[in-house]
TORMI-677679 format. One record per residue (C-alpha): residue number from 0; residue in one letter; x, y, z. Coordinates in Angstrom, 3 decimals. Layout:
! residues N
- NUM/a/X/Y/Z
...
END
This chain:
! residues 238
- 0/m/190.304/37.245/193.017
- 1/a/187.034/36.400/194.202
- 2/k/186.279/32.774/194.670
- 3/r/182.582/32.829/193.889
- 4/p/181.330/30.483/191.385
- 5/l/181.519/31.747/187.733
- 6/p/178.010/31.845/186.247
- 7/s/179.305/30.047/182.808
- 8/i/180.902/27.400/184.725
- 9/a/178.115/26.710/187.340
- 10/d/175.480/26.528/184.565
- 11/d/177.588/24.129/182.636
- 12/f/178.306/21.876/185.483
- 13/t/174.424/21.531/186.286
- 14/a/173.820/20.735/182.711
- 15/v/176.501/18.389/182.410
- 16/m/175.470/16.445/185.734
- 17/a/171.790/16.476/184.572
- 18/f/173.033/14.752/181.216
- 19/l/175.194/12.130/182.855
- 20/k/172.198/11.393/185.282
- 21/t/170.238/10.622/182.116
- 22/r/172.760/8.119/181.194
- 23/r/173.072/6.720/184.680
- 24/v/176.592/7.684/185.052
- 25/v/175.791/9.235/188.355
- 26/p/172.963/8.423/190.903
- 27/e/169.964/10.898/190.895
- 28/s/171.041/12.143/194.540
- 29/p/174.824/11.820/194.402
- 30/a/176.837/12.282/197.735
- 31/e/177.980/15.650/198.476
- 32/e/181.749/14.550/198.339
- 33/m/181.124/13.044/194.854
- 34/l/179.670/16.578/193.815
- 35/q/182.504/18.381/195.249
- 36/t/185.160/16.380/193.348
- 37/a/183.191/16.290/190.218
- 38/r/183.071/20.338/190.579
- 39/r/186.840/20.236/190.835
- 40/i/187.314/18.080/187.732
- 41/h/184.648/20.019/185.882
- 42/r/186.292/23.241/186.633
- 43/a/189.785/22.235/185.372
- 44/t/188.573/20.535/182.415
- 45/y/186.194/23.337/181.263
- 46/s/189.179/25.736/181.335
- 47/l/191.019/23.300/179.072
- 48/f/188.279/23.021/176.487
- 49/l/187.505/26.652/176.537
- 50/w/190.592/27.325/174.289
- 51/r/189.001/25.264/171.550
- 52/f/186.196/28.066/171.440
- 53/r/188.392/31.047/171.986
- 54/l/191.367/30.693/169.843
- 55/i/189.828/31.381/166.344
- 56/r/191.513/31.541/163.060
- 57/l/194.299/29.307/163.956
- 58/k/196.166/27.440/161.156
- 59/e/195.575/23.539/161.019
- 60/h/198.889/22.852/162.222
- 61/g/198.014/24.735/165.495
- 62/s/194.557/24.127/165.761
- 63/a/194.407/20.342/165.253
- 64/f/196.128/19.892/168.841
- 65/i/193.807/22.460/170.484
- 66/e/190.929/20.317/169.223
- 67/e/192.617/17.263/170.756
- 68/i/193.170/19.163/174.021
- 69/a/189.387/19.603/174.216
- 70/s/188.450/16.262/173.220
- 71/d/190.727/14.734/176.070
- 72/a/189.555/16.966/178.737
- 73/l/185.807/16.694/177.988
- 74/q/186.166/12.856/178.774
- 75/v/187.969/13.143/181.990
- 76/l/185.091/13.718/184.155
- 77/p/182.491/10.967/182.903
- 78/q/185.403/8.352/182.947
- 79/s/186.264/9.378/186.408
- 80/l/182.477/9.130/187.557
- 81/m/182.196/5.626/185.973
- 82/g/185.334/4.439/187.883
- 83/y/187.868/4.172/184.830
- 84/v/191.004/5.418/186.675
- 85/k/193.734/4.521/183.985
- 86/t/191.548/5.942/181.344
- 87/t/191.514/9.270/183.167
- 88/k/195.286/9.169/183.601
- 89/l/195.677/8.421/179.837
- 90/l/193.450/11.350/178.873
- 91/t/195.138/13.643/181.331
- 92/r/198.381/12.429/179.886
- 93/g/197.040/13.213/176.248
- 94/v/196.438/16.894/177.444
- 95/v/199.887/17.212/178.292
- 96/e/201.184/15.796/174.930
- 97/n/198.995/17.869/172.924
- 98/v/199.977/21.026/174.592
- 99/l/203.556/20.164/173.684
- 100/r/202.543/19.480/170.152
- 101/h/200.578/22.563/169.726
- 102/i/203.671/24.693/170.784
- 103/y/205.946/22.682/168.412
- 104/f/203.784/22.301/165.384
- 105/s/202.392/25.822/165.550
- 106/d/206.114/26.826/164.863
- 107/h/206.703/24.022/162.339
- 108/p/204.085/23.728/159.535
- 109/v/206.349/21.731/157.191
- 110/e/206.880/19.049/159.942
- 111/f/203.036/19.047/160.349
- 112/e/202.779/18.117/156.931
- 113/k/205.585/15.574/157.200
- 114/m/203.924/13.794/160.115
- 115/n/200.612/13.571/158.187
- 116/r/202.344/12.329/155.077
- 117/e/204.888/9.926/156.523
- 118/q/203.492/7.145/158.796
- 119/k/206.616/6.215/160.770
- 120/w/207.740/10.007/161.183
- 121/f/206.777/11.588/164.600
- 122/m/208.274/13.645/167.264
- 123/t/208.933/11.874/170.612
- 124/n/207.710/13.375/173.790
- 125/e/211.127/13.896/174.989
- 126/s/211.816/16.066/171.824
- 127/l/208.611/17.918/172.394
- 128/f/209.558/18.762/175.980
- 129/e/213.042/19.866/174.900
- 130/y/211.792/22.055/172.098
- 131/a/209.418/23.759/174.695
- 132/r/212.233/24.134/177.147
- 133/v/214.679/26.158/174.860
- 134/h/211.854/28.065/173.220
- 135/p/212.763/31.707/173.836
- 136/l/209.422/32.461/175.301
- 137/f/209.582/29.799/177.820
- 138/m/213.257/29.968/178.752
- 139/e/212.136/33.371/180.476
- 140/t/208.924/32.298/181.877
- 141/e/210.336/28.819/183.272
- 142/l/212.620/30.845/185.563
- 143/k/209.746/32.499/187.285
- 144/f/207.041/29.730/187.139
- 145/d/208.511/26.168/186.149
- 146/a/205.113/24.987/184.252
- 147/l/207.250/22.943/181.807
- 148/n/208.809/21.243/184.660
- 149/r/205.569/20.560/186.396
- 150/l/204.034/19.017/183.452
- 151/k/207.199/16.691/182.927
- 152/v/206.998/15.592/186.371
- 153/l/203.192/14.849/186.102
- 154/y/203.644/13.175/182.851
- 155/g/205.935/10.930/184.530
- 156/e/203.593/10.029/187.345
- 157/l/200.627/9.463/184.963
- 158/s/203.009/7.133/182.876
- 159/a/203.754/5.082/185.956
- 160/g/200.180/4.883/186.707
- 161/i/199.293/3.649/183.308
- 162/h/202.059/1.260/182.435
- 163/g/202.853/0.192/186.066
- 164/s/206.206/0.535/187.669
- 165/k/205.200/-1.279/190.844
- 166/v/203.372/-4.393/191.446
- 167/r/200.376/-2.414/192.994
- 168/d/200.163/-0.429/189.772
- 169/l/199.888/-3.580/187.741
- 170/e/196.602/-4.638/189.491
- 171/m/193.733/-5.343/186.933
- 172/r/189.998/-5.213/187.387
- 173/v/189.194/-8.617/185.646
- 174/a/185.466/-8.255/186.051
- 175/l/183.281/-5.366/184.703
- 176/r/181.165/-5.589/188.090
- 177/k/184.342/-4.304/189.630
- 178/i/184.657/-1.295/187.933
- 179/k/182.849/1.469/190.032
- 180/y/183.094/5.005/191.353
- 181/d/185.740/5.141/194.017
- 182/q/185.963/8.429/195.981
- 183/a/189.699/8.228/196.706
- 184/a/190.664/7.508/193.166
- 185/a/188.506/10.449/192.038
- 186/d/190.161/12.569/194.380
- 187/v/193.458/11.648/192.765
- 188/t/192.148/12.283/189.351
- 189/a/190.987/15.675/190.505
- 190/r/194.377/16.725/191.771
- 191/e/196.075/15.369/188.618
- 192/i/193.794/17.281/186.311
- 193/e/194.099/20.481/188.481
- 194/r/197.874/20.159/188.173
- 195/c/197.618/19.608/184.332
- 196/a/195.318/22.587/183.924
- 197/e/197.534/25.052/186.095
- 198/s/200.684/24.339/183.852
- 199/a/198.755/23.842/180.545
- 200/n/196.663/26.853/180.860
- 201/f/199.790/28.857/181.916
- 202/i/201.687/27.693/178.843
- 203/l/198.837/28.400/176.330
- 204/a/198.234/31.831/177.990
- 205/m/201.879/32.878/177.378
- 206/f/201.939/31.350/173.886
- 207/h/198.758/33.365/172.995
- 208/r/199.196/36.188/175.136
- 209/e/197.827/38.654/172.664
- 210/k/194.972/36.552/171.843
- 211/m/194.015/35.976/175.557
- 212/n/194.210/39.714/176.173
- 213/r/191.427/40.008/173.935
- 214/f/189.154/37.170/175.545
- 215/q/186.181/38.197/177.574
- 216/t/186.840/39.186/181.067
- 217/e/184.883/35.975/182.459
- 218/d/186.889/33.607/180.054
- 219/q/190.145/35.074/181.489
- 220/r/189.099/34.506/184.975
- 221/i/188.297/30.865/184.148
- 222/i/191.633/30.194/182.952
- 223/l/193.578/32.283/185.554
- 224/r/191.652/30.718/188.393
- 225/t/193.417/27.567/187.615
- 226/m/196.656/28.758/188.239
- 227/s/198.466/29.550/191.568
- 228/p/198.831/33.365/192.681
- 229/r/202.573/33.204/191.557
- 230/a/201.843/31.921/187.946
- 231/r/198.972/34.455/187.607
- 232/q/201.435/37.210/188.616
- 233/v/204.053/36.090/186.062
- 234/w/201.328/36.145/183.246
- 235/r/200.390/39.542/184.438
- 236/d/203.968/40.959/184.762
- 237/l/205.440/39.740/181.349
END
């Protein structure tokens, strides 16, 4: 698969960066290292909110969580460029949660109504992971590419970064002036959202295989490029 920038992503990145400059989120002449990291984050998040515009005619009990995936993904880049490290972790974790909710509630419209009707009823994340794990579709694919396991590992890492499992995780930036872009932290965010996009896109591509087969070629390439060669091969073979 060629690695040349895809036109739609390149054009969108240019437009996004121009907009963020008007909001003074990024400087007029950002450093090349910042640009490279921003491109990585944008490429991953673009693939995630693409589903919002390509999965048409979904029932509400499925579409609601595709909308949430897009909303979470859209905010990762600007938050990272502003230096909000924990916020980007929370948003990335939200993508994981909403992928799992999409799988579960797409299959359970009655429970979707119950969730919206009863304030105290909800599905735990552990239950959502377990449902996906024993889903007939993913019982087969997980043996070939362990997307669910990868998401679960990432989810744990993100939660540790949000809640703090060690003293260094609990450090707080008590002054607003201390909140600023940090290249090392942005690189971590890029790796986290890339890992999230790979597994999330694989799961969505398998769950909506027939619909994705009808996507335009460039849209398919955008999604498949976030995956490893092994994951792409599994998607093609099954």
